NUZA-425253 format. One line per field, with one value per residue (C-alpha): residue number from 1; x, y, z. Coordinates in steps of 0.02 Angstrom, whole numbers. Example, Ala and Ser with C-alpha at 12.3 -4.5 7.8 and 13.67 -1.06 7.14 Angstrom:
BEGIN
nufi c(1:2)
xx c(615:684)
yy c(-225:-53)
zz c(390:357)
// end
This chain:
BEGIN
nufi c(1:2:3:4:5:6:7:8:9:10:11:12:13:14:15:16:17:18:19:20:21:22:23:24:25:26:27:28:29:30:31:32:33:34:35:36:37:38:39:40:41:42:43:44:45:46:47:48:49:50:51:52:53:54:55:56:57:58:59:60:61:62:63:64:65:66:67:68:69:70:71:72:73:74:75:76:77:78:79:80:81:82:83:84:85:86:87:88:89:90:91:92:93:94:95:96:97:98:99:100:101:102:103:104:105:106:107:108:109:110:111:112:113:114:115:116:117:118:119:120:121:122:123:124:125:126:127:128:129:130:131:132:133:134:135:136:137:138:139:140:141:142:143:144:145:146:147:148:149:150:151:152:153:154:155:156:157:158:159:160:161:162:163:164)
xx c(9236:9069:8995:8913:8782:8776:8625:8544:8403:8275:8139:8003:8063:8115:8101:8163:8324:8384:8323:8430:8587:8519:8529:8712:8761:8785:8734:8646:8679:8563:8630:8453:8309:8224:8047:7919:7967:7925:8087:8174:8054:8084:8273:8261:8158:8321:8470:8540:8512:8606:8526:8512:8367:8387:8301:8147:8112:7969:7949:7928:8103:8174:8114:8182:8350:8482:8547:8722:8765:8948:8992:9125:9117:9263:9405:9346:9275:9112:9020:8867:8758:8640:8716:8900:8979:9147:9327:9372:9188:9112:8947:8983:8881:9005:9159:9249:9192:9262:9429:9437:9382:9393:9322:9412:9253:9139:8968:8842:8699:8596:8674:8616:8795:8895:9068:9198:9358:9507:9531:9720:9701:9594:9661:9481:9380:9233:9086:8924:8831:8717:8526:8435:8260:8167:8145:8274:8390:8493:8483:8546:8509:8667:8730:8893:8952:9117:9190:9265:9388:9481:9527:9530:9386:9404:9324:9225:9097:8984:8802:8710:8525:8482:8382:8251)
yy c(4619:4518:4440:4268:4168:3995:3885:3730:3606:3725:3609:3754:3817:3997:4093:4251:4165:4128:4309:4383:4305:4349:4535:4514:4460:4552:4396:4237:4068:3927:3750:3676:3581:3741:3677:3812:3973:4076:4043:4126:4262:4311:4304:4407:4538:4577:4527:4468:4279:4147:3973:3808:3682:3516:3352:3385:3551:3561:3639:3811:3807:3721:3865:3995:3923:3813:3642:3707:3890:3934:4115:4227:4322:4451:4348:4180:4053:3964:3818:3775:3623:3522:3342:3364:3232:3262:3265:3094:3048:3180:3143:3049:3166:3309:3219:3249:3429:3464:3399:3494:3660:3660:3816:3886:3855:3700:3710:3578:3529:3369:3260:3373:3350:3516:3493:3605:3519:3568:3458:3457:3357:3489:3637:3685:3721:3607:3679:3586:3709:3555:3588:3743:3662:3558:3413:3262:3157:3303:3348:3529:3653:3734:3867:3939:4122:4189:4330:4341:4477:4477:4303:4256:4160:4206:4223:4061:4029:3888:3943:3825:3865:3741:3576:3556)
zz c(3981:4001:4159:4109:4200:4134:4168:4105:4125:4194:4135:4138:4310:4336:4506:4584:4651:4478:4419:4556:4467:4304:4361:4405:4227:4065:3961:4016:3920:3929:3885:3840:3909:3934:3945:3937:3839:3991:4060:3917:3909:4089:4058:3900:3991:4092:3995:3823:3801:3710:3720:3633:3636:3718:3707:3812:3712:3592:3427:3498:3579:3420:3308:3431:3470:3380:3421:3419:3454:3405:3442:3503:3669:3688:3621:3669:3541:3625:3564:3667:3637:3750:3738:3705:3826:3910:3875:3800:3787:3675:3589:3427:3334:3362:3402:3234:3216:3393:3346:3185:3250:3449:3534:3683:3781:3763:3855:3869:3985:3991:4135:4284:4347:4371:4298:4234:4163:4055:3903:3875:3707:3625:3726:3779:3940:3956:4073:4123:4248:4314:4325:4402:4380:4502:4376:4368:4484:4542:4727:4726:4594:4521:4396:4353:4338:4268:4185:4005:3985:3819:3791:3968:4062:4253:4417:4394:4530:4574:4627:4725:4730:4867:4859:4734)
// end
């Protein structure tokens, strides 16, 4: 069993409220637009971090983290990328590969809109945790937390961190 904290679009912002939720998790997954690497350094001091770089990230983040991160957690195949789109409207750069080899869990960030949606066509769960940073058009800072046990994704919770 793994407790996962999923966040995105920190845009260089990390605070004690986010770090309180980091302490709960076994692993933290960051879906891009990290900003300053002090964000990932603060997380890595506490927990295992898996991340991808986003469109605002500079060369330092692009050296540290991949554009696409495909991995297995427990019995769940995961694909995390920053600009992934949504079921029926996936990013054209990944659409074919996604159809040929769909994961069980597809994660992206970028839109600053929290959304969890099941894709019946590809038989996968799509998650976007919204944005937990203070930059962007979103009004409320959000993250997701959930548990992966074997091949099950369960106990999904939306975390609202308040207005930005």
